[in-house]
TIMI-2910 file (N, C-alpha, C, CB; in pm, 1 decimal, decimal comma, always signed):
<rs>
+----------+----------+----------+----------+----------+----------+----------+----------+----------+----------+----------+----------+------+
!      n_x !      n_y !      n_z !     ca_x !     ca_y !     ca_z !      c_x !      c_y !      c_z !     cb_x !     cb_y !     cb_z ! resn !
+----------+----------+----------+----------+----------+----------+----------+----------+----------+----------+----------+----------+------+
!   -195,3 !    +18,6 !  +1182,4 !   -319,2 !    +39,6 !  +1216,3 !   -323,4 !   +120,1 !  +1340,6 !   -386,7 !    -80,8 !  +1225,9 !  Met !
!   -444,5 !   +207,2 !  +1334,9 !   -447,8 !   +274,8 !  +1453,8 !   -514,9 !   +193,7 !  +1602,1 !   -528,1 !   +400,7 !  +1413,2 !  Pro !
!   -469,4 !   +292,2 !  +1708,6 !   -497,0 !   +259,4 !  +1805,5 !   -673,4 !   +264,9 !  +1851,3 !   -405,5 !   +330,1 !  +1870,5 !  Asn !
!   -735,2 !   +169,7 !  +1897,2 !   -862,1 !   +151,6 !  +1926,6 !   -849,9 !   +192,4 !  +2087,1 !   -916,8 !     -1,6 !  +1885,5 !  Thr !
!   -985,3 !   +254,5 !  +2112,9 !   -977,2 !   +258,3 !  +2239,1 !  -1096,5 !   +207,6 !  +2306,6 !   -946,8 !   +378,7 !  +2274,0 !  Ser !
!  -1150,6 !   +106,6 !  +2381,7 !  -1264,8 !    +63,7 !  +2432,0 !  -1320,8 !   +113,5 !  +2564,1 !  -1251,7 !    -59,0 !  +2436,1 !  Ile !
!  -1389,3 !   +195,4 !  +2583,9 !  -1438,9 !   +287,7 !  +2730,4 !  -1621,6 !   +169,9 !  +2746,1 !  -1477,4 !   +555,1 !  +2672,8 !  Thr !
!  -1568,0 !   +103,4 !  +2902,6 !  -1667,9 !    +69,1 !  +2959,1 !  -1754,2 !   +123,1 !  +3018,9 !  -1648,3 !    +13,9 !  +3007,5 !  Thr !
!  -1878,4 !   +129,5 !  +3066,6 !  -1980,5 !   +172,4 !  +3139,8 !  -2000,8 !   +230,3 !  +3277,9 !  -2037,4 !    +91,9 !  +3136,0 !  Gln !
!  -1881,3 !   +229,7 !  +3340,4 !  -1897,8 !   +210,1 !  +3482,6 !  -1879,8 !   +333,1 !  +3573,3 !  -1804,6 !   +108,8 !  +3524,0 !  Ser !
!  -1851,4 !   +309,7 !  +3692,6 !  -1797,3 !   +469,2 !  +3786,6 !  -1677,7 !   +487,0 !  +3745,4 !  -1783,2 !   +471,7 !  +3967,7 !  Ala !
!  -1589,8 !   +389,5 !  +3692,5 !  -1418,9 !   +407,2 !  +3729,8 !  -1434,3 !   +364,2 !  +3554,6 !  -1304,8 !   +269,3 !  +3886,9 !  Asn !
!  -1421,4 !   +490,7 !  +3494,2 !  -1423,5 !   +425,5 !  +3336,1 !  -1252,7 !   +369,8 !  +3323,8 !  -1470,4 !   +575,9 !  +3187,5 !  Pro !
!  -1258,4 !   +261,9 !  +3220,0 !  -1156,2 !   +207,1 !  +3153,9 !  -1112,9 !   +182,1 !  +3051,3 !  -1144,7 !   +144,9 !  +3172,9 !  Ile !
!   -997,4 !   +243,5 !  +3024,8 !   -979,7 !   +251,0 !  +2878,1 !   -855,8 !   +160,1 !  +2829,3 !   -956,7 !   +405,4 !  +2835,9 !  His !
!   -895,6 !    +53,8 !  +2743,0 !   -774,8 !    -44,5 !  +2700,3 !   -785,5 !     +7,4 !  +2532,1 !   -809,7 !   -249,6 !  +2736,6 !  Gln !
!   -612,3 !     +2,3 !  +2513,5 !   -605,3 !     +9,1 !  +2352,9 !   -608,8 !   -105,3 !  +2325,8 !   -491,4 !    +70,3 !  +2280,9 !  Ser !
!   -593,7 !   -152,2 !  +2209,1 !   -616,5 !   -235,5 !  +2106,3 !   -509,1 !   -177,5 !  +1955,1 !   -795,5 !   -229,6 !  +2085,1 !  Ile !
!   -441,7 !   -275,5 !  +1956,5 !   -341,5 !   -266,4 !  +1826,1 !   -327,5 !   -387,3 !  +1706,3 !   -194,1 !   -255,3 !  +1888,1 !  Gln !
!   -359,0 !   -353,7 !  +1579,9 !   -368,1 !   -453,2 !  +1537,7 !   -209,4 !   -483,3 !  +1488,7 !   -480,1 !   -451,8 !  +1446,6 !  Gly !
!   -136,3 !   -622,4 !  +1487,1 !    -49,1 !   -660,9 !  +1430,0 !    -31,2 !   -702,3 !  +1245,7 !    -36,9 !   -748,1 !  +1514,3 !  Val !
!     +6,2 !   -659,9 !  +1180,5 !     -4,3 !   -711,5 !  +1037,9 !    +98,2 !   -839,6 !  +1036,3 !    +40,4 !   -586,3 !   +919,1 !  Val !
!   +107,8 !   -983,2 !  +1020,9 !   +189,2 !  -1046,8 !   +978,4 !   +257,4 !  -1026,5 !   +846,6 !   +144,8 !  -1139,7 !   +990,7 !  Ala !
!   +358,2 !  -1046,0 !   +843,8 !   +438,4 !  -1061,3 !   +703,4 !   +431,8 !  -1187,2 !   +646,0 !   +585,4 !  -1034,1 !   +714,2 !  Thr !
!   +411,6 !  -1220,6 !   +468,8 !   +384,0 !  -1356,3 !   +445,7 !   +548,6 !  -1429,1 !   +433,7 !   +279,8 !  -1369,9 !   +297,3 !  Pro !
!   +562,3 !  -1542,4 !   +497,8 !   +660,5 !  -1592,9 !   +456,9 !   +742,0 !  -1595,8 !   +340,2 !   +638,6 !  -1667,2 !   +474,4 !  Asn !
!   +873,3 !  -1557,5 !   +279,5 !   +908,0 !  -1561,8 !   +177,9 !   +913,3 !  -1737,0 !   +109,2 !  +1026,9 !  -1480,2 !   +192,6 !  Pro !
!   +894,4 !  -1676,1 !     +2,5 !   +916,6 !  -1776,0 !   -108,7 !  +1048,1 !  -1890,8 !    -48,6 !   +967,5 !  -1677,8 !   -266,0 !  Val !
!  +1039,3 !  -1995,0 !    -44,5 !  +1137,8 !  -2104,0 !    -59,2 !  +1230,4 !  -2108,5 !   -182,9 !  +1065,6 !  -2226,6 !    -56,7 !  Glu !
!  +1379,0 !  -2089,3 !   -171,6 !  +1417,2 !  -2068,5 !   -307,9 !  +1421,0 !  -2265,8 !   -353,7 !  +1599,1 !  -1957,2 !   -316,3 !  Ser !
!  +1444,4 !  -2236,9 !   -466,4 !  +1436,5 !  -2364,7 !   -567,3 !  +1540,2 !  -2418,8 !   -535,5 !  +1431,4 !  -2348,5 !   -721,6 !  Pro !
!  +1510,2 !  -2569,7 !   -526,3 !  +1633,3 !  -2672,2 !   -538,4 !  +1725,0 !  -2675,0 !   -667,6 !  +1576,6 !  -2815,0 !   -528,1 !  Ser !
!  +1816,1 !  -2723,1 !   -625,5 !  +1960,1 !  -2698,7 !   -691,3 !  +1881,9 !  -2772,2 !   -858,0 !  +2136,1 !  -2815,2 !   -587,9 !  Ala !
!  +1828,8 !  -2857,1 !   -901,5 !  +1777,8 !  -2979,9 !   -988,9 !  +1663,9 !  -2840,9 !  -1063,2 !  +1686,4 !  -3160,6 !   -875,6 !  Trp !
!  +1655,1 !  -2728,3 !   -994,3 !  +1522,2 !  -2615,5 !  -1071,1 !  +1620,2 !  -2480,1 !  -1134,6 !  +1374,9 !  -2531,5 !   -911,0 !  Met !
!  +1732,9 !  -2518,2 !  -1048,7 !  +1792,0 !  -2370,6 !  -1066,4 !  +1874,4 !  -2363,6 !  -1169,9 !  +1869,3 !  -2317,7 !   -952,2 !  Gln !
!  +1926,7 !  -2458,4 !  -1200,6 !  +2000,9 !  -2472,0 !  -1360,1 !  +1967,6 !  -2582,5 !  -1470,5 !  +2155,0 !  -2498,6 !  -1340,5 !  Tyr !
!  +1829,0 !  -2507,5 !  -1462,0 !  +1789,4 !  -2582,6 !  -1618,3 !  +1756,3 !  -2750,5 !  -1585,1 !  +1952,3 !  -2572,4 !  -1749,2 !  Gly !
!  +1782,5 !  -2810,2 !  -1545,4 !  +1771,9 !  -2928,8 !  -1582,8 !  +1677,2 !  -3002,4 !  -1470,9 !  +1910,4 !  -2984,0 !  -1603,5 !  Thr !
!  +1592,2 !  -2971,2 !  -1475,1 !  +1484,0 !  -3044,8 !  -1431,3 !  +1370,0 !  -3123,7 !  -1478,1 !  +1444,1 !  -2985,4 !  -1382,0 !  Ser !
!  +1322,2 !  -3232,4 !  -1484,2 !  +1223,3 !  -3265,7 !  -1526,2 !  +1117,2 !  -3180,8 !  -1593,2 !  +1190,7 !  -3318,0 !  -1444,4 !  Pro !
!  +1070,8 !  -3152,3 !  -1463,7 !   +944,4 !  -3000,2 !  -1535,3 !   +966,8 !  -2907,1 !  -1657,0 !   +929,5 !  -2865,2 !  -1421,8 !  Thr !
!  +1076,4 !  -2902,6 !  -1642,1 !  +1135,2 !  -2741,1 !  -1730,7 !  +1183,8 !  -2795,9 !  -1883,3 !  +1314,1 !  -2647,0 !  -1634,0 !  Glu !
!  +1251,7 !  -2970,4 !  -1869,4 !  +1252,0 !  -3003,2 !  -1978,0 !  +1122,5 !  -3056,8 !  -2100,8 !  +1332,7 !  -3075,0 !  -1948,5 !  Ile !
!  +1007,4 !  -3065,1 !  -1974,4 !   +908,1 !  -3163,1 !  -2098,9 !   +834,9 !  -3020,5 !  -2097,8 !   +788,4 !  -3349,6 !  -2045,9 !  Ile !
!   +844,7 !  -2924,4 !  -2035,4 !   +771,6 !  -2761,0 !  -2082,6 !   +843,4 !  -2722,7 !  -2194,4 !   +787,1 !  -2621,5 !  -1964,2 !  Leu !
!   +994,6 !  -2713,2 !  -2235,5 !  +1067,6 !  -2697,5 !  -2308,6 !  +1036,5 !  -2775,2 !  -2404,8 !  +1167,6 !  -2700,8 !  -2267,9 !  Ala !
!  +1029,4 !  -2905,1 !  -2412,9 !  +1009,6 !  -2992,7 !  -2550,4 !   +825,0 !  -2963,4 !  -2599,1 !  +1049,8 !  -3200,5 !  -2504,7 !  Thr !
!   +774,7 !  -2956,7 !  -2503,0 !   +628,1 !  -2891,2 !  -2546,4 !   +624,4 !  -2772,1 !  -2633,0 !   +549,8 !  -2845,5 !  -2424,0 !  Ala !
!   +703,0 !  -2672,7 !  -2588,1 !   +694,9 !  -2532,6 !  -2673,4 !   +737,4 !  -2535,0 !  -2792,6 !   +766,0 !  -2425,1 !  -2622,8 !  Ile !
!   +833,8 !  -2628,3 !  -2783,0 !   +933,4 !  -2652,0 !  -2915,0 !   +859,9 !  -2708,7 !  -3007,2 !  +1060,6 !  -2744,9 !  -2897,1 !  Val !
!   +767,4 !  -2833,4 !  -2980,2 !   +680,5 !  -2948,3 !  -3035,2 !   +587,8 !  -2825,5 !  -3048,1 !   +633,3 !  -3103,2 !  -2935,1 !  Ile !
!   +495,7 !  -2707,9 !  -3005,6 !   +404,0 !  -2675,3 !  -3017,4 !   +453,6 !  -2559,0 !  -3183,9 !   +348,7 !  -2627,3 !  -2862,4 !  Gly !
!   +513,8 !  -2519,3 !  -3141,7 !   +607,6 !  -2422,7 !  -3252,5 !   +604,4 !  -2497,9 !  -3368,1 !   +776,2 !  -2392,4 !  -3213,6 !  Ala !
!   +695,5 !  -2603,2 !  -3408,2 !   +707,4 !  -2664,6 !  -3479,2 !   +578,8 !  -2746,9 !  -3579,1 !   +782,0 !  -2715,2 !  -3413,8 !  Val !
!   +481,7 !  -2734,9 !  -3493,2 !   +304,6 !  -2776,0 !  -3553,9 !   +299,2 !  -2655,2 !  -3598,4 !   +153,6 !  -2820,5 !  -3438,3 !  Ala !
!   +292,7 !  -2511,8 !  -3515,4 !   +219,4 !  -2438,0 !  -3633,9 !   +294,5 !  -2414,3 !  -3683,2 !   +142,0 !  -2336,0 !  -3632,2 !  Thr !
!   +434,7 !  -2412,4 !  -3739,1 !   +497,9 !  -2396,8 !  -3862,3 !   +483,6 !  -2456,2 !  -3978,8 !   +594,9 !  -2409,1 !  -3848,6 !  Val !
!   +406,3 !  -2597,7 !  -3941,1 !   +371,7 !  -2703,0 !  -4010,4 !   +268,9 !  -2655,8 !  -4072,0 !   +350,7 !  -2817,4 !  -3943,9 !  Ile !
!   +169,9 !  -2615,4 !  -3978,1 !    +11,6 !  -2571,8 !  -4015,5 !    -31,7 !  -2480,0 !  -4120,8 !    -48,2 !  -2509,1 !  -3906,1 !  Gly !
!    +97,6 !  -2382,4 !  -4042,8 !   +108,5 !  -2214,3 !  -4115,9 !   +128,3 !  -2251,7 !  -4293,0 !   +293,4 !  -2101,5 !  -4039,8 !  Ala !
!   +279,3 !  -2361,3 !  -4315,1 !   +250,5 !  -2423,9 !  -4438,4 !   +163,3 !  -2500,5 !  -4537,5 !   +300,2 !  -2464,0 !  -4435,8 !  Ile !
!    +85,2 !  -2558,4 !  -4433,4 !     +9,4 !  -2673,9 !  -4521,7 !   -155,2 !  -2572,9 !  -4581,6 !    -36,8 !  -2852,4 !  -4384,1 !  Ala !
!   -144,3 !  -2418,0 !  -4473,1 !   -249,7 !  -2387,0 !  -4515,7 !   -232,6 !  -2277,6 !  -4693,0 !   -313,7 !  -2315,4 !  -4373,7 !  Val !
!    -66,2 !  -2206,2 !  -4656,3 !     +4,8 !  -2169,9 !  -4764,9 !    -11,1 !  -2231,5 !  -4824,6 !   +105,3 !  -2150,7 !  -4772,1 !  Leu !
!    -11,1 !  -2333,6 !  -4892,8 !    +17,3 !  -2451,8 !  -4954,9 !   -177,2 !  -2445,1 !  -5072,9 !    +54,8 !  -2612,7 !  -4793,5 !  Leu !
!   -222,9 !  -2490,5 !  -4946,5 !   -381,5 !  -2484,3 !  -5016,6 !   -437,9 !  -2383,9 !  -5076,5 !   -480,0 !  -2502,6 !  -4933,2 !  Gln !
!   -357,2 !  -2248,7 !  -5071,4 !   -394,5 !  -2102,5 !  -5086,5 !   -329,6 !  -2130,2 !  -5226,0 !   -329,5 !  -1968,3 !  -4970,5 !  Val !
!   -196,4 !  -2176,2 !  -5237,4 !    -93,5 !  -2098,5 !  -5322,7 !   -142,4 !  -2205,3 !  -5416,7 !    +87,1 !  -2077,2 !  -5278,5 !  Leu !
!   -132,9 !  -2321,2 !  -5462,8 !   -154,2 !  -2420,1 !  -5533,1 !   -221,1 !  -2410,8 !  -5638,0 !   -194,3 !  -2495,7 !  -5476,6 !  Val !
!   -382,0 !  -2376,4 !  -5642,2 !   -486,4 !  -2362,9 !  -5682,9 !   -456,3 !  -2237,9 !  -5770,7 !   -584,7 !  -2362,3 !  -5580,2 !  Pro !
!   -382,2 !  -2103,3 !  -5731,6 !   -362,7 !  -1982,5 !  -5773,1 !   -256,4 !  -2047,6 !  -5899,2 !   -304,5 !  -1867,2 !  -5646,4 !  Val !
!   -130,4 !  -2146,7 !  -5848,2 !    -38,6 !  -2116,4 !  -5943,2 !   -117,3 !  -2217,3 !  -6081,8 !   +136,5 !  -2162,4 !  -5882,2 !  Met !
!   -199,8 !  -2338,7 !  -6001,8 !   -246,0 !  -2462,0 !  -6145,8 !   -316,5 !  -2359,3 !  -6238,1 !   -386,6 !  -2621,9 !  -6099,3 !  Gln !
!   -423,3 !  -2267,3 !  -6192,2 !   -473,6 !  -2185,9 !  -6282,6 !   -380,8 !  -2098,1 !  -6342,2 !   -570,2 !  -2120,9 !  -6232,0 !  Ser !
!   -316,3 !  -2004,6 !  -6311,3 !   -191,1 !  -1913,6 !  -6346,0 !   -153,7 !  -2081,8 !  -6480,9 !    -34,8 !  -1861,9 !  -6150,2 !  Arg !
!   -114,9 !  -2170,5 !  -6452,6 !     -6,5 !  -2240,0 !  -6551,7 !   -165,1 !  -2286,3 !  -6652,0 !   +127,0 !  -2409,5 !  -6460,2 !  Ser !
!   -315,7 !  -2308,5 !  -6650,7 !   -343,7 !  -2321,8 !  -6709,4 !   -412,7 !  -2216,5 !  -6848,7 !   -369,0 !  -2387,2 !  -6644,9 !  Gln !
!   -365,1 !  -2094,9 !  -6782,3 !   -404,3 !  -1984,6 !  -6852,1 !   -277,3 !  -1967,8 !  -6969,4 !   -426,7 !  -1852,8 !  -6742,9 !  His !
!   -151,9 !  -1999,9 !  -6889,9 !    -23,8 !  -1969,7 !  -6981,4 !    -58,0 !  -2070,5 !  -7138,0 !   +148,8 !  -2033,4 !  -6879,5 !  Gln !
!    -79,3 !  -2212,2 !  -7093,9 !    -97,4 !  -2285,0 !  -7214,0 !   -193,0 !  -2248,9 !  -7308,5 !   -121,3 !  -2402,9 !  -7186,8 !  Gln !
!   -328,7 !  -2192,5 !  -7264,0 !   -401,2 !  -2158,7 !  -7351,0 !   -375,3 !  -2068,6 !  -7468,5 !   -478,9 !  -2125,4 !  -7293,6 !  Lys !
+----------+----------+----------+----------+----------+----------+----------+----------+----------+----------+----------+----------+------+
</rs>
C-alpha cells in the first residue's frame, strides 16, 4: 500500500506516515489421517450416493428406452403377421 501523509494546520506542520499492512490468510489445515486415505465416513457416504445415483440413472434410461421400443416392436410384429 502507498504511504499516506497527514498534515495538520498549525504553525509547525507535522507529517505522519500511515502504512497499511495486508494480513495473509492462515493456511488451510491439512486433513486428518482418516480423510487422507479415503476411509472417512463422509467420503464413503458420498461415493455410495454417487454410485446409487448413477445406477438409478441407468435403470431410468433403460425404462424409457423400453417404453419407446416395445410399442414399435409390437407394431412391426403385427404388420408382419398380416
